[in-house]
N, C-alpha and C positions, 0 to 999 in steps of 0.2 A: 829664314825661320818662318814657319806658317803663322799668320796672325790669328788671334783668338777673338771671336765675337760672342758676347754674352747677352742672352735675352733675359730681361727682368721686368717685373710688374706685379700688380696685385693678383690674387688667385682668380682663375677663370676668365682671363682676358684674352686667351688664345695663344699663350706662349708655346705650348707643346705642339699645337697645330702648325705654328710657324716653323718650329724646329723640324718637324717631319717633312714639311715642304722643302726646306733648304737642304736636308740630307737626302731627299728623294726616296725615303722609305718611311714606313710607319714604325719607327723605333720607340718613340715615347708613347706612353698610354694617354689616351684622350677620352674624356667623359664630361658630361654636363655638370657633374658634381664638382664643386670647387675644392682645391687642395689636393688634386690627384698626384702631382709631382712633389716629391719630398727631397730626394737626393739630387745633386746636380749631375746632369748627363751630357756627355760630349759626343760629337760625331764629325765626320769629314763632310764639308759642304762644298758644292760647286755651283756658282751662279754665273753662267756664260764664261767669261775669261777669268773670273775670280775663284780662288781656292782658299779656303780658310777653315779653321776649327770653330764649330758652333757649339755653344754650351746652353742647355736648358736648365732653368733653376726653379726652385720652389717659389710660390707667390709670396711677396712681401706681406708680413703680418706684424703688427705692433703688439707683441706679447712678451711676457717675462722670459729672460734668457734660459731659465731652467725648464721651461715647458717644451713640449714637442715642437710647437710653432716657433719658439725661440731658437731651438737647436736647428730647425730648418733655415731660419733667417741667418744663422752663423754660416751655413753652407753657401748661401747666396752671397754673403759678404766676402767669403773667400774667393768665389768666382769673379766678383767685381774687381778684387785686388789683382787678379792675373789677366784681366781683359785688356785688349788693345782698343776695342770699340764696344760700346754698350747700346743695345737696342731696347729702349724703354717703351713698353707696350701698354696702351690704355684701351678700354672698351669704348669705341666711338658712339655706340648706341646708348650708353648710359651717360656719357660725357665725363667731365672731370670730377672724380670722387675726392672727398677730403683726404683719403689715404694716398691718392695719387700725388697730391701736393706735398704731403709729408715725405714720401719716398723720393720724389723728384729732388727735394733739397739734399737728401743723402747722396743721390747719384751725382748731383752737381759738385758736391764736396770731394768726390773721388778724383776730380780733375781729368777724367777720361773723356774722349770724344763720345758724344751721345747722339743717337738718331731717335727721334720721337715718332713712333708708329701708332696712328689712330686705327686700330684693328676693328674688324666687323663693320667696315664702312662701305660694304657692297651696295650697289645702287646709289640711292640718295638718302637712305635712312639714317646713316651715321654722319652725314656731312656737318650738321650743326655741332655735334660732339667733337668732331675733328677741329672745327674752328675754335671751340672752347679751349682746346689744348694749348693755344698760344700763351695762355696765362701761366703755364707751368715754367716758363723761362728756359726751355730746353731747345729753343730754335723752332723753325717751321715744322709743324706736324705733317707727316706723310699719310694721307688717307690710304688705307690698305685693307685687303681681305686675305688672310692666311688660308682660309678654307677654299676660296675660289681663285686665288692667285692674282687678284687685281692689285696693281701698284708694284708688281715685281720688277718692272723695268726701271721705275723711279728709285726703288731700293738699290738695284744694281748700280745705278749712276752715283748715288750718294756713297755707297760703300767703296766704289772704285776710287772716289776722291780721297778716301781715308786710308785704305789699305793697299791700293794699287793692284794692277793685274798680276797674275802669276807668271813667272818667267816661262818662256816656251821651252819644251823638252825636245830633245833630239829623238825622233821616232825610230831611227835606225838602231840606236843603242838600247832603247827601252825594251826590257824583258829578255835581253840576250843572255845575261848572266843569271845563274841561279843563286838566290840568296840563301846561304847556309844557315843564317841566323834567324830563320823564320820563327816567330813566337810560338811557344807551346800554349795551346788554349785550354785553360782549366776553369771549370764551372764549380762553384760551391753551392750545394743544394741541401735541403733538409726541411724538417718541420719548423713552424714559426717558433721564434725565441730559442733556437738551438745555438745562437751566437755566431752566425755566419759573418755579419758585417763587422762585429768586434774582432773576429779572427783576421779578416782582411786588413782592417786598420792596423793591427799589430804587424802583419806581414810587410806592409808598405811603409810603416813607420810614421803615419800621420792620421789624423781624424778626418779622412776623406769621405767616409760613409756615415750617414746618420745612424746613431745607435741610441738605445735607451731601454728601460724596463718594459715598455709597452710591446706586446706581441704584434707582429705584422707591420712593422714600421716600413720595411723595404717593399716597394711596389714594382718599380721598373727594374729590369735586369741591367746592371751597370757594368760596363767593360772598362777595365783599368790596365794600362801598360805598366809593367814592372820588370825588374831584372833580379834573378837569383843566381849568385855565383857566376856572373858573366853571361848567363843564358836569358834571352828575352822571354817574358811570360805575359800572356794576356789573361787577366783574372776576370771572372764574371761573378758578381754578387747577384743573388736571385731572391725573389719573394719566397716566404715560407709556404710549403705545400701541405694542405690539409686534405682530408678525405672529401671526395666530391659531394657526399651527402651533407657535409657541414658548410659547404660554400654556397651562400645564398645571394650575396651582393654581386652585382654585375662587375664592379671594380675588382673584386678579389678574383673573379673568373678571368678577367683580362690579365691580372698580375700572374696568375698561375700559368696561363697560356704563354706569357712572355718568358717565364722561367723554363718551360719545356722547350721553347725555341732556343734558349741559351744552351740547353743540354744537347740539342741536335747539332749545334755548331761547335761544341767542345770536342776535344780529343780525350781529355781525362776529366772525370767527374768525381769530386770529393763529396760523398754523402756524410754530412756532419750530424752526429748523434749527440744528444745530451747524455754524458756518461752517468749521470745520476738516475736517468730513466731510459736506458738504451733498448733498442730492438722492440719498440712498440710496433703495433700492426702497421701504422702508416710508414714507419721506417722501412719495413720489409717491402711494402708496396712501392716505395720510391726506388729501392734497389732493383726490384723486378722491372720497373720502368727503364732504368739505366741499361739493364741487361738486354731488354728488347730493342732499345735504340742502338745497341752494339758499341757503347762507349767503354773505354778503359775505366776501371773503378778503383777508388781508394776509400775506405771507411775511416772517418776521423772521429775519435771519441773526445769531444770537447768538455770543458769544465773539469779536466782531470785533476786540477789543483784541489777540488773538493772531495776527492776519493781517498779513503784510508785503506791500508793494507793493499797497496797497488799491485804488487806482483800476483797475489792470489786473484784479485779482481780481473786483471788482464787475462790470466789463464782461463778463468771462467767465461769471459766474454769471447775469447778466441774459440772455445769449444761451442759456445752458443752460436757464433757466427757461422761456423762450418755446418752446424746441424740445421739451422734455420734457412741458410742460403746456399743450398748445394749447387745451384746453377752457376755460382761464381766461387766455387770452392777454392780456398787458398788466397782470396783477395787480401791485399795489405790492410792491416788493422793497426792504426797509429793513434797515439795519445797526444792531445794538444790542450793548451789552455790559451784561448784568445785573449782573455783579460790579463794574464800574466806573461803572455808572449812566449810560452814554452812549447817545445816540440815542433816548431815551424820547419827547421832544417830537416828533421826526420820525415815530416810529412811531404816536403818537396822532393826529397830523395826517393820516397815511395812513388810520387807522381811521375817523375822522370823515368823510373824503372818500369812502371805500369805502361807508360807510353811506348817504351822500347819493346816490351812483351806484346803489346797490342799490334805493333808493326812487324812482328817477327815472321820470317818465311822459313819453311822447312822444305828441303829438296825432295823431289819425287822419289829418288832412289832411297833416301832414308825412310820416307813414309812407307814405301812398299816392302822394305826389309822388316819394318815393324809390323805391318799388316800381315805378312806371311807368318810371323811368329804368333801373332794373336789368333789367326784363323786355325793354326795347328793346335794351339792350346785350348781354344774355346770356339769351335765352329758354330756358325749360325744354325738355328733349328730348321727342320724340314717343314714344308707347308704342303698339305694334301699329298704327303708321300714323296714330294719332290724337294730336294735340298736347294736352298738359296745359294746361288753361286756368286761370290764376290771376286771380281777380277783384279782391280787395282784402285789406287787412290792418288789424288794429286791436290795441290793447294793453288787454286787459280788466283787468289788475292789475299790480302791481309787487311788490317784495320777495320773490323776485327779479323782474326784468323778464320779463313773460310776454306773448307775442305770439300772435295767432290769425290764420292764413292761410286764406282761403276760396277755393274753386274746385272744378273737376271733376277726377276721377281723381287726387287728391292722394296717395292711398295708393300710387300707382306712382311718386311723385317720388323720384328717386335720393337716397341719403344724401349724396352729394357735393354735390348742388345745395342740399340743406337746410343743409349746413355753409357753403356759399357765401353763403346768405342770412343766416345767423347772424353770420358774420364781417363781412358788409356792415353789418348793424345795429350791431354792436359798434364798428366804425370810424366810421361816419357820425354816430351819435348819442352818441358818447363814452361807451361803456359798458365800459371796460377792466376785466378781471379778474373781473367778476361773472358768475355762471351766467346763461345766457339760455335761456328755455324757448320753444319754437316748437310750437304745436299746429296740426295740419293738419286742416281741417274741410271735408269734401267735401259739396257741396250735394246734397240729396235729389233723385232722379229722380222727377218727378211722374207718370210713366207706368209706373213699376215696379210690378208686381203686377197690372196691368190685363190682362184677357183681350182678345186681338185679335178684333175683330168679323168675322164671316164675310160 
């Protein structure tokens, strides 16, 4: 079983920078502003021959349990409970802070092995603070610099003594068998306060993500492993997306960028709307973004428990969805309640079906039989007295469905006729809601560039 190493400490001591260095990627948001990390975030870390799960946590703050900082502290306490090793980080340039002493006593009481890292000790600036850390009673402090990588060898040695090296793998067997149980990657996106984190907590059956009445609590895109009816799922919670004109703080820009990165790595994206105020302009912008990225789409109407006369409301919203979002006509529209835990199975069934449609392939023979009938019923218009000639169509790839149309003068094909073809493909081959790509490939003129003989 992979050991779990948890990073804890006061805000702004460099925990997320250390997390990013150990996972080898900039996964966690990093900024000079304290309190950037709120939810606990995990990743797979490798340090020479060591392999372990590393968990970044919110900074320890001594605040009331019902406050945002108190709820963040609860997430950190949960991470400590599942840790095999704790990395307690202090800022060596500041030295030992009174809060460090308070939280060091909490970590000691956990009974878990603790490594004390005196971070930001690059050069000789932080050495005096590192020596002060002896007073915390957590063993010998390790002078370290997460930003510059100083002390990484010493950290490896200490961790190796606690968790041991990873067993060697047989290179000949590695990667030979295809894993049919590859997780379906689903990202939950939407405007701030749409209820994304609350819904995911209901799905996985625990208070894994920080929630509350405050808008914009989520900052990092958190990936969670889950299983639905025997199928492995990778869920991504994301920060709320607002209009660019309203984003002023650097931190919110970083959170929005992280959310968009989660969308790019997802297979299915659930755009969660507040059913009491659905289809706001920003909702439409988010859906348009998902379509441009080419992801499978499901629209979730959250807070459905607050809606009266549900059948009439759903019919109204279905008509509104098709009218406002013609580029993803027929996309699944599901009703859920994160706080009541309703509609989750229905939403997941829609997600798995959307993934299947997104991956669908249509044979070239079927495509060209359809194309022949379409051209007979509604041929393309003439351009400068010459008729556009369409020869055939094929589907080179899926995810999303991508079709190539071959013929002459296709660059002059009107947009209206292209939309007509896409709508026909969507309806005939049962491709509701997924983005469809149509590439127009004009055949080369074999006589172009030749000089006319006299």
